[in-house]
C-alpha positions in Angstrom: -11.5 7.1 16.0 -10.7 5.4 12.8 -7.3 3.5 12.1 -5.3 5.1 9.3 -4.3 2.6 6.7 -2.2 3.2 3.8 -2.3 0.7 0.8 0.4 1.2 -1.5 0.7 -0.3 -5.0 2.1 0.2 -8.4 -0.7 -0.6 -10.6 0.6 -4.0 -11.9 -1.9 -7.0 -11.8 -0.7 -8.3 -8.4 -1.3 -4.9 -6.7 -4.7 -4.7 -8.4 -5.9 -8.0 -7.2 -4.6 -7.1 -3.6 -6.7 -4.0 -3.9 -9.9 -5.6 -5.1 -9.6 -8.6 -2.5 -8.0 -6.8 0.8 -8.6 -3.4 0.8 -12.1 -3.7 -0.2 -12.7 -6.2 2.6 -11.7 -3.9 5.1 -14.6 -2.4 7.3 -14.8 1.2 6.3 -16.5 2.2 9.7 -13.3 1.2 11.4 -10.4 1.9 9.1 -9.8 5.4 7.0 -8.1 3.7 4.1 -5.9 5.5 1.5 -4.8 4.2 -1.5 -1.6 5.4 -3.1 -0.4 4.3 -6.5 3.3 4.7 -6.3 3.6 4.7 -10.3 1.6 7.9 -10.3 2.8 9.5 -7.2 6.7 9.2 -7.2 7.0 11.6 -4.4 5.7 9.3 -2.1 8.0 6.4 -2.6 10.3 7.9 -0.1 7.4 7.9 2.4 6.5 4.3 1.9 10.1 3.4 2.1 10.4 5.3 5.5 7.2 3.4 6.7 9.0 0.2 6.2 7.7 -0.9 2.7 10.1 -2.9 0.7 7.9 -4.0 -2.2 4.4 -3.4 -3.2 1.5 -4.2 -2.8 1.8 -3.3 0.9 -0.4 -2.0 3.8 0.9 0.1 6.7 -1.0 0.1 9.7 -0.4 1.2 13.3 3.4 2.0 12.2 3.7 -1.7 10.6 4.2 -2.5 7.0 2.7 -5.6 5.7 3.6 -7.0 2.5 1.0 -8.7 0.3 2.8 -10.6 -2.2 5.4 -9.5 -4.3 4.5 -7.2 -7.4 7.5 -4.7 -7.5 10.2 -3.6 -5.2 10.5 -0.1 -4.3 13.8 0.3 -6.2 12.0 -0.4 -9.4 9.4 2.7 -8.5 12.4 5.1 -8.1 
């Protein structure tokens, strides 16, 4: 069974670089990766916040939020 991973981002250069370098490196045979652009999916900001995301880009895996650099705080996306 694949591990579900959600990558939240805002489309900024920091986020896009993280997507290219980190998300692309994940083994798609082991991980089911969903990419969520919070700038285009405003209703999902609350979901990200509930998952523990404080800023983007961030990965959520196994109930844990992993923050990658700092592109934007969630407050800026509300």
